C-alpha positions as CSV (number, residue, x, y, z in Angstrom):
1,M,18.9,-2.0,16.8
2,Q,18.0,0.5,19.5
3,N,18.3,3.4,17.1
4,K,16.7,1.6,14.2
5,P,12.9,1.5,14.4
6,L,11.3,-1.8,13.5
7,I,9.4,-1.6,10.2
8,S,6.9,-4.3,9.2
9,I,6.8,-5.1,5.5
10,I,3.7,-7.0,4.6
11,T,3.4,-9.0,1.3
12,V,0.0,-10.3,0.2
13,V,0.1,-13.0,-2.4
14,F,-2.0,-15.6,-4.2
15,N,-0.8,-17.8,-7.1
16,S,2.0,-15.5,-8.1
17,E,4.9,-17.9,-8.7
18,K,6.1,-15.6,-11.5
19,Y,6.7,-12.6,-9.3
20,I,6.9,-13.5,-5.7
21,E,10.6,-14.4,-5.6
22,E,11.8,-11.0,-6.8
23,T,9.5,-9.3,-4.3
24,I,10.9,-11.4,-1.4
25,L,14.5,-10.8,-2.5
26,S,13.9,-7.1,-2.7
27,I,13.0,-7.1,1.0
28,I,15.4,-9.6,2.6
29,N,18.4,-8.1,0.7
30,Q,17.9,-4.6,2.2
31,T,20.9,-3.1,4.0
32,Y,18.5,-1.8,6.6
33,Q,18.4,-4.6,9.2
34,N,15.4,-4.1,11.5
35,I,12.7,-5.4,9.3
36,E,9.9,-7.7,10.3
37,Y,8.8,-9.4,7.1
38,I,5.3,-10.8,6.9
39,I,3.8,-12.8,4.1
40,I,0.1,-13.6,3.9
41,D,-0.7,-16.1,1.2
42,G,-4.3,-16.8,0.2
43,G,-3.9,-20.6,-0.3
44,S,-1.9,-20.6,-3.5
45,T,-2.0,-23.8,-5.6
46,D,1.0,-23.1,-7.8
47,S,4.6,-23.1,-6.7
48,T,4.3,-19.8,-4.6
49,I,4.5,-21.7,-1.3
50,D,7.6,-23.6,-2.4
51,I,9.3,-20.2,-3.1
52,I,8.2,-18.8,0.2
53,K,9.6,-21.9,2.0
54,K,12.9,-21.4,0.2
55,Y,13.4,-18.1,2.1
56,E,11.4,-18.8,5.3
57,N,14.5,-18.5,7.6
58,K,14.5,-14.8,6.6
59,I,10.7,-14.3,6.9
60,S,9.4,-13.3,10.4
61,Y,5.9,-14.7,9.9
62,W,4.0,-16.3,7.0
63,I,0.8,-18.2,6.6
64,S,-1.1,-19.8,3.8
65,E,-4.9,-20.1,4.1
66,K,-8.0,-19.1,2.2
67,D,-9.1,-15.5,2.9
68,G,-11.8,-13.0,1.8
69,G,-9.6,-11.3,-0.7
70,V,-6.6,-9.0,-0.8
71,Y,-7.8,-6.6,1.9
72,D,-8.8,-9.3,4.3
73,A,-5.2,-10.6,3.8
74,M,-3.8,-7.1,4.5
75,N,-5.9,-6.9,7.7
76,K,-4.4,-10.2,8.8
77,G,-0.9,-8.8,8.2
78,I,-1.7,-5.7,10.3
79,K,-3.0,-7.8,13.2
80,V,0.3,-9.8,13.5
81,S,2.6,-6.9,12.8
82,N,4.8,-5.4,15.6
83,G,6.6,-2.6,13.8
84,E,6.5,1.1,14.5
85,W,6.0,1.5,10.7
86,I,4.0,-0.6,8.3
87,N,4.3,-0.8,4.5
88,F,2.7,-3.1,1.9
89,I,4.9,-4.5,-0.8
90,N,2.6,-7.1,-2.6
91,A,3.6,-9.7,-5.1
92,G,5.0,-8.1,-8.2
93,D,6.1,-4.9,-6.4
94,R,9.5,-4.4,-4.9
95,L,11.2,-2.5,-2.0
96,L,14.2,-0.6,-3.4
97,Y,15.5,1.5,-0.5
98,L,14.7,2.2,3.1
99,D,15.9,5.6,4.5
100,L,17.0,5.5,8.2
101,N,16.5,9.3,8.6
102,S,12.9,9.0,7.4
103,L,12.2,6.2,9.8
104,L,13.7,8.1,12.7
105,N,12.4,11.6,12.1
106,N,9.0,11.3,10.5
107,T,6.3,11.5,13.1
108,T,3.2,10.6,11.0
109,T,2.1,8.4,8.1
110,N,3.8,9.6,4.9
111,S,4.4,8.9,1.3
112,S,7.7,7.9,-0.4
113,Y,9.1,7.9,-3.8
114,Y,8.0,5.2,-6.1
115,F,9.2,4.1,-9.5
116,D,6.2,3.7,-11.8
117,E,6.9,0.8,-14.2
118,E,4.3,1.9,-16.7
119,K,5.5,5.4,-17.0
120,S,9.2,4.7,-16.3
121,S,9.5,7.6,-14.0
122,L,10.2,8.3,-10.3
123,R,7.3,9.9,-8.6
124,R,6.0,10.9,-5.2
125,D,2.3,11.5,-4.4
126,P,0.9,13.7,-1.6
127,F,-1.2,11.9,1.0
128,T,-3.8,14.5,1.8
129,K,-7.5,15.0,1.6
130,S,-7.1,17.5,-1.2
131,Y,-5.1,15.0,-3.3
132,L,-7.6,12.2,-2.8
133,T,-10.4,14.3,-4.3
134,H,-8.9,13.7,-7.7
135,N,-6.3,10.9,-7.5
136,T,-5.2,7.9,-5.4
137,T,-1.9,8.0,-3.6
138,C,0.2,5.0,-4.7
139,H,-0.5,2.5,-2.0
140,Q,2.9,0.8,-2.0
141,S,4.5,4.2,-1.4
142,I,2.6,4.9,1.9
143,F,4.5,4.2,5.1
144,Y,1.9,4.0,7.9
145,K,2.6,4.7,11.5
146,K,1.3,1.7,13.4
147,D,-0.9,3.7,15.6
148,E,-2.5,5.5,12.7
149,I,-3.2,2.6,10.3
150,L,-6.8,1.4,10.2
151,S,-8.3,-1.9,9.1
152,Y,-9.5,-2.1,5.5
153,N,-13.2,-2.0,5.0
154,L,-14.1,-5.3,3.3
155,N,-17.3,-3.8,1.9
156,Y,-15.1,-2.3,-0.8
157,P,-13.4,-5.3,-2.4
158,I,-11.7,-3.3,-5.1
159,I,-11.0,0.2,-3.6
160,A,-10.7,-0.5,0.1
161,D,-7.2,1.0,0.0
162,F,-8.6,4.3,-1.2
163,E,-11.4,4.1,1.4
164,Q,-8.9,3.5,4.1
165,M,-6.8,6.4,2.9
166,T,-9.7,8.8,3.3
167,R,-10.1,7.8,6.9
168,V,-6.4,7.8,7.8
169,C,-5.7,11.3,6.4
170,K,-8.8,13.1,7.8
171,N,-6.7,15.7,9.5
172,S,-4.0,15.8,6.8
173,F,-3.6,19.1,5.0
174,I,0.2,19.3,4.6
175,P,1.8,16.3,3.1
176,S,4.5,14.4,4.9
177,Y,7.1,12.8,2.7
178,S,9.9,10.2,3.2
179,Q,13.0,9.3,1.2
180,H,12.2,5.6,0.8
181,I,11.8,4.2,-2.7
182,V,9.5,1.4,-3.9
183,F,8.8,-0.2,-7.2
184,F,5.2,0.0,-8.5
185,A,4.8,-2.9,-11.0
186,K,2.3,-3.3,-13.8
187,A,1.9,-6.8,-12.5
188,G,1.1,-5.6,-9.0
189,L,-2.3,-6.1,-7.3
190,S,-3.1,-2.3,-7.2
191,Y,-2.3,-1.6,-10.8
192,E,-5.7,-2.2,-12.5
193,S,-7.8,-0.5,-9.8
194,N,-5.5,2.6,-10.0
195,K,-6.0,2.8,-13.7
196,D,-9.8,2.5,-13.5
197,K,-11.3,6.0,-14.4
198,S,-14.7,4.7,-15.3
199,I,-17.7,6.8,-14.2
200,E,-18.8,3.9,-11.9
201,N,-15.5,3.9,-10.1
202,L,-15.5,7.7,-9.9
203,K,-19.0,7.7,-8.3
204,K,-17.9,5.2,-5.7
205,K,-14.9,7.3,-4.7
206,I,-17.1,10.4,-4.5
207,K,-19.5,8.6,-2.2
208,I,-16.6,7.4,0.0
209,I,-15.2,11.0,0.2
210,K,-18.6,12.4,1.2
211,N,-19.0,9.7,3.9
212,N,-15.5,10.0,5.4
213,L,-14.5,13.6,4.7
214,G,-17.7,15.5,4.5
215,F,-19.9,17.2,1.9
216,L,-17.5,20.0,0.9
217,W,-14.7,17.6,0.0
218,G,-17.3,15.4,-1.8
219,L,-18.2,18.5,-3.9
220,V,-14.6,19.1,-4.8
221,A,-14.3,15.4,-5.7
222,T,-17.4,15.7,-7.9
223,L,-15.9,18.6,-9.8
224,H,-12.6,16.8,-10.3
225,S,-14.5,13.7,-11.5
226,F,-16.4,15.7,-14.0
227,R,-13.1,17.1,-15.3
228,I,-11.6,13.6,-15.5
229,F,-14.6,12.3,-17.3
230,I,-14.6,15.1,-19.9
231,L,-10.8,14.7,-20.5
232,K,-11.3,11.0,-20.9
């Protein structure tokens, strides 16, 4: 394993008996061997825990307890992770392919390919300040360097992933890409928040950008939001 960096894959789940097994299988069946698999369950009352226990000999760490929501659970996963890289594949989403060259040669947080179930297409989003002024990078497709990832701000219960992105990529002008592939499911936890183009949500994102990236980027975000609202 000396030439294979450890990657921590974190799955956050709550009462997802319908989807959790396919998520687990997509990770433990990877040909890439050096994976630390972490599952943070929010105290599920359906058969989710039974499914997790079915595979616990291939899970590095799992816990089931009440939490303060999905981002609190993600923060728990970050705290117990040991990998050089961290990626979130939550219940409903799947890990399709890990690329060794990307794990070895990338030096900073990057975005990978993802298959968008809704649009039935393979895509790859930039992870830069410019892109975040008018869109949100697919969270499942981001592979964080452990020393660059930040805790999620629990004051944003719906868009803490976006808020965290604006802090992580403060100095990012040129996107860094990897060759990994993930599956972004319509049943995934991030799907609805990514679809939300309401004026209220756009205002929240503009405020986040102003606070974390400065007035000029906030102005750019305001212009983009106006365009999005008009097109809508």
